[in-house]
TORTI-896409 format. One record per atom (N, C-alpha, C): residue in three letters; x, y, z. Coordinates in steps of 0.05 Angstrom, whole numbers, padded with zeros to 5 digits, always signed. Example, Ala and Ser with C-alpha at 12.3 -4.5 7.8 and 13.67 -1.06 7.14 Angstrom:
<recs>
ALA+00264-00114+00156
ALA+00246-00090+00156
ALA+00264-00066+00156
SER+00257-00045+00142
SER+00273-00021+00143
SER+00258+00001+00157
</recs>
This chain:
<recs>
MET+00778-01356+00679
MET+00793-01345+00702
MET+00821-01356+00702
ALA+00839-01340+00710
ALA+00867-01348+00709
ALA+00876-01365+00732
PHE+00860-01369+00753
PHE+00869-01384+00776
PHE+00865-01414+00773
SER+00852-01424+00753
SER+00849-01452+00748
SER+00866-01460+00723
LYS+00879-01482+00725
LYS+00897-01490+00703
LYS+00881-01504+00681
SER+00857-01512+00686
SER+00841-01526+00666
SER+00829-01506+00646
SER+00824-01515+00622
SER+00811-01499+00602
SER+00782-01507+00598
LYS+00773-01526+00614
LYS+00746-01536+00611
LYS+00727-01517+00627
PRO+00705-01508+00614
PRO+00687-01489+00626
PRO+00675-01499+00653
ARG+00670-01525+00655
ARG+00658-01535+00680
ARG+00678-01531+00703
LYS+00703-01536+00698
LYS+00723-01534+00719
LYS+00729-01504+00725
GLN+00727-01487+00705
GLN+00730-01459+00709
GLN+00708-01448+00728
ARG+00683-01457+00723
ARG+00661-01448+00740
ARG+00664-01459+00768
LYS+00673-01484+00770
LYS+00677-01496+00797
LYS+00698-01480+00812
ALA+00720-01473+00799
ALA+00741-01458+00812
ALA+00731-01430+00821
LEU+00713-01419+00805
LEU+00701-01392+00811
LEU+00684-01395+00836
TYR+00667-01415+00838
TYR+00649-01419+00860
TYR+00664-01426+00886
ASN+00686-01440+00884
ASN+00701-01449+00907
ASN+00726-01431+00913
ALA+00727-01408+00900
ALA+00751-01391+00903
ALA+00752-01380+00932
PRO+00777-01378+00943
PRO+00780-01366+00969
PRO+00776-01335+00968
LEU+00774-01323+00992
LEU+00768-01294+00993
LEU+00789-01276+00980
HIS+00814-01283+00982
HIS+00834-01265+00970
HIS+00833-01265+00940
ILE+00823-01287+00928
ILE+00820-01287+00899
ILE+00793-01274+00892
ARG+00772-01278+00908
ARG+00746-01265+00903
ARG+00749-01235+00903
GLN+00766-01224+00921
GLN+00770-01195+00922
GLN+00781-01185+00896
LYS+00799-01200+00883
LYS+00810-01192+00858
LYS+00789-01193+00836
LEU+00770-01212+00838
LEU+00749-01215+00818
LEU+00730-01191+00819
VAL+00729-01177+00841
VAL+00711-01155+00844
VAL+00726-01129+00839
SER+00736-01126+00814
SER+00751-01102+00807
SER+00738-01089+00783
ALA+00742-01063+00780
ALA+00730-01048+00759
ALA+00751-01029+00746
HIS+00745-01021+00722
HIS+00763-01003+00708
HIS+00762-00975+00721
LEU+00784-00960+00717
LEU+00786-00933+00727
LEU+00777-00914+00706
SER+00768-00890+00714
SER+00761-00869+00694
SER+00787-00859+00682
ARG+00785-00845+00660
ARG+00809-00836+00646
ARG+00827-00818+00663
GLU+00814-00801+00680
GLU+00830-00783+00697
GLU+00845-00799+00718
LEU+00831-00818+00731
LEU+00844-00835+00751
LEU+00866-00853+00739
ARG+00861-00862+00715
ARG+00880-00879+00701
ARG+00906-00864+00696
ALA+00904-00839+00688
ALA+00927-00822+00683
ALA+00942-00816+00709
GLN+00926-00811+00730
GLN+00938-00803+00756
GLN+00952-00827+00769
LEU+00940-00850+00769
LEU+00951-00873+00784
LEU+00969-00891+00767
GLY+00967-00889+00741
GLY+00983-00906+00724
GLY+00974-00935+00724
LYS+00949-00940+00730
LYS+00937-00967+00730
LYS+00911-00966+00714
ARG+00903-00989+00704
ARG+00878-00991+00688
ARG+00854-00998+00706
SER+00858-01014+00727
SER+00836-01022+00743
SER+00844-01025+00772
LEU+00824-01024+00790
LEU+00828-01027+00819
LEU+00806-01045+00830
GLN+00813-01058+00852
GLN+00792-01074+00866
GLN+00773-01055+00880
LEU+00747-01061+00878
LEU+00727-01043+00889
LEU+00726-01046+00920
ARG+00723-01024+00933
ARG+00720-01024+00962
ARG+00696-01006+00970
LYS+00687-01010+00994
LYS+00665-00994+01004
LYS+00675-00965+01006
GLY+00659-00946+00995
GLY+00666-00918+00996
GLY+00676-00907+00969
ASP+00682-00924+00950
ASP+00690-00915+00924
ASP+00666-00902+00910
GLU+00672-00882+00894
GLU+00651-00870+00878
GLU+00652-00882+00850
ILE+00630-00891+00840
ILE+00629-00905+00814
ILE+00608-00894+00796
ARG+00610-00901+00770
ARG+00590-00894+00750
ARG+00582-00920+00736
ILE+00556-00924+00733
ILE+00546-00948+00720
ILE+00546-00944+00690
MET+00558-00963+00676
MET+00561-00960+00647
MET+00541-00976+00631
ARG+00531-00998+00642
ARG+00513-01016+00627
ARG+00489-01023+00643
GLY+00468-01031+00630
GLY+00444-01040+00643
GLY+00423-01018+00645
SER+00402-01024+00660
SER+00379-01006+00662
SER+00386-00981+00678
HIS+00407-00982+00694
HIS+00416-00959+00711
HIS+00440-00945+00699
SER+00446-00949+00674
SER+00470-00937+00662
SER+00468-00907+00663
GLY+00491-00894+00668
GLY+00493-00865+00670
GLY+00491-00855+00698
LYS+00480-00872+00716
LYS+00477-00863+00744
LYS+00504-00867+00759
ALA+00507-00851+00780
ALA+00532-00852+00795
ALA+00525-00853+00825
GLY+00544-00862+00840
GLY+00540-00864+00869
GLY+00563-00876+00883
LYS+00560-00879+00910
LYS+00581-00891+00926
LYS+00575-00921+00930
VAL+00597-00936+00932
VAL+00594-00965+00937
VAL+00585-00968+00966
ALA+00562-00981+00970
ALA+00551-00985+00997
ALA+00560-01012+01008
GLU+00563-01031+00991
GLU+00569-01059+01000
GLU+00582-01074+00978
VAL+00602-01090+00985
VAL+00615-01108+00966
VAL+00609-01137+00976
ASP+00595-01152+00959
ASP+00588-01179+00967
ASP+00607-01199+00953
LEU+00626-01209+00968
LEU+00646-01227+00956
LEU+00634-01255+00951
LYS+00613-01262+00965
LYS+00601-01289+00961
LYS+00588-01290+00933
GLU+00573-01269+00927
GLU+00558-01268+00902
GLU+00574-01253+00880
LEU+00597-01240+00887
LEU+00613-01224+00869
LEU+00597-01201+00857
LYS+00581-01188+00874
LYS+00564-01166+00866
LYS+00570-01141+00882
ILE+00563-01117+00871
ILE+00567-01091+00884
ILE+00540-01079+00888
TYR+00536-01066+00911
TYR+00512-01050+00917
TYR+00519-01021+00920
VAL+00503-01004+00907
VAL+00509-00975+00906
VAL+00487-00960+00921
GLU+00495-00939+00936
GLU+00475-00923+00950
GLU+00457-00909+00930
GLY+00431-00910+00935
GLY+00412-00897+00918
GLY+00402-00913+00895
ILE+00414-00936+00889
ILE+00405-00953+00867
ILE+00388-00975+00880
VAL+00361-00971+00880
VAL+00343-00990+00892
VAL+00320-00997+00873
ARG+00306-01018+00880
ARG+00281-01025+00865
ARG+00260-01033+00885
LYS+00235-01032+00876
LYS+00213-01040+00893
LYS+00210-01070+00892
THR+00205-01082+00916
THR+00199-01110+00917
THR+00169-01115+00914
ALA+00161-01140+00912
ALA+00133-01147+00909
ALA+00117-01137+00934
LYS+00129-01137+00957
LYS+00116-01128+00981
LYS+00115-01098+00984
GLY+00129-01084+00966
GLY+00129-01055+00967
GLY+00153-01043+00981
ASN+00171-01060+00991
ASN+00195-01050+01004
ASN+00216-01043+00982
GLU+00237-01030+00991
GLU+00259-01023+00973
GLU+00282-01042+00978
ALA+00294-01052+00957
ALA+00317-01070+00959
ALA+00339-01060+00941
LYS+00364-01062+00951
LYS+00387-01054+00935
LYS+00390-01071+00911
VAL+00399-01060+00889
VAL+00403-01074+00864
VAL+00431-01084+00862
PRO+00435-01111+00858
PRO+00463-01121+00855
PRO+00473-01115+00827
LEU+00498-01105+00826
LEU+00511-01098+00801
LEU+00536-01114+00797
GLN+00542-01120+00771
GLN+00567-01134+00765
GLN+00590-01113+00764
PRO+00613-01119+00775
PRO+00635-01099+00775
PRO+00645-01093+00747
SER+00641-01111+00728
SER+00651-01105+00700
SER+00635-01084+00687
ASN+00611-01077+00697
ASN+00594-01057+00686
ASN+00598-01030+00699
LEU+00618-01027+00716
LEU+00622-01002+00731
LEU+00649-00990+00723
VAL+00651-00963+00728
VAL+00676-00949+00725
VAL+00681-00933+00751
ILE+00705-00936+00762
ILE+00711-00921+00787
ILE+00718-00893+00779
THR+00703-00873+00790
THR+00709-00845+00784
THR+00725-00832+00806
LYS+00722-00841+00831
LYS+00737-00830+00853
LYS+00743-00853+00873
ALA+00768-00859+00877
ALA+00775-00881+00895
ALA+00779-00872+00923
ASP+00772-00888+00942
ASP+00775-00882+00971
ASP+00802-00893+00980
PHE+00820-00875+00987
PHE+00847-00884+00996
PHE+00850-00883+01026
GLY+00828-00886+01041
GLY+00829-00887+01070
GLY+00841-00913+01080
ASP+00841-00934+01063
ASP+00851-00960+01070
ASP+00881-00961+01065
LYS+00897-00967+01086
LYS+00926-00967+01084
LYS+00936-00989+01065
MET+00921-01012+01065
MET+00929-01034+01048
MET+00927-01026+01018
ARG+00907-01011+01011
ARG+00904-01002+00984
ARG+00927-00984+00976
GLN+00935-00966+00994
GLN+00958-00949+00988
GLN+00983-00965+00984
ARG+00987-00986+01000
ARG+01010-01003+00996
ARG+01010-01017+00969
ILE+00987-01026+00960
ILE+00984-01039+00934
ILE+00992-01019+00912
LEU+00983-00994+00914
LEU+00990-00974+00893
LEU+01020-00968+00894
GLU+01032-00966+00918
GLU+01060-00960+00919
GLU+01076-00983+00907
LYS+01067-01008+00912
LYS+01081-01031+00901
LYS+01081-01030+00871
THR+01058-01024+00859
THR+01056-01023+00829
THR+01072-01000+00818
LYS+01073-00977+00833
LYS+01089-00955+00823
LYS+01119-00961+00823
THR+01129-00976+00843
THR+01157-00983+00843
THR+01163-01003+00821
LYS+01144-01021+00815
LYS+01148-01040+00793
LYS+01150-01025+00767
SER+01131-01006+00762
SER+01132-00991+00737
SER+01156-00974+00735
ALA+01166-00963+00757
ALA+01191-00947+00757
ALA+01215-00964+00749
LYS+01216-00989+00759
LYS+01237-01008+00753
LYS+01237-01015+00723
ILE+01213-01019+00712
ILE+01211-01025+00684
ILE+01220-01002+00666
GLU+01213-00977+00674
GLU+01221-00954+00659
GLU+01252-00950+00660
MET+01264-00957+00683
MET+01293-00954+00686
MET+01307-00974+00668
LYS+01295-00998+00663
LYS+01308-01017+00646
LYS+01308-01009+00617
LYS+01287-00994+00609
LYS+01285-00985+00581
LYS+01304-00964+00574
</recs>
C-alpha cells in the first residue's frame, strides 16, 4: 500500500488495519468497464452503494448486480442477489473483494463523486494543453 513509507510487510499490514476511513474508501475501488473507461477517461473508481458491477473472479464469476453495501471495516463489497445458505438454513450475503469486480454502470447521484470526476477531467485537460 502506498500510504505507509515502510517496505516491510508487517508494517504494511498494520497500516492497512489501522487506516482511517478516507484511505479505506480509496482501497475499495474497482476497475471500470471498457465503455465507462472511454466515457470518463479514468481507469478505476471508488465503489459506492448503487453502482452496477460484474464479478470477474471466484465462484460467482460472470454474475452481475447492484452494490448493496460497502463494508469499509472489512474492505468488502456485498451485491444484491449474491447470497449463500448458512448452516442454520438462512441466507447470508457473500462478501466480495473489490479487485475481483468491474464497474459496468456508475451511480452519479452523489455530488461528491461528480466533483471528483470534474477535478480529474480538469487535470487531464491541463496535461493535454501542455503537450
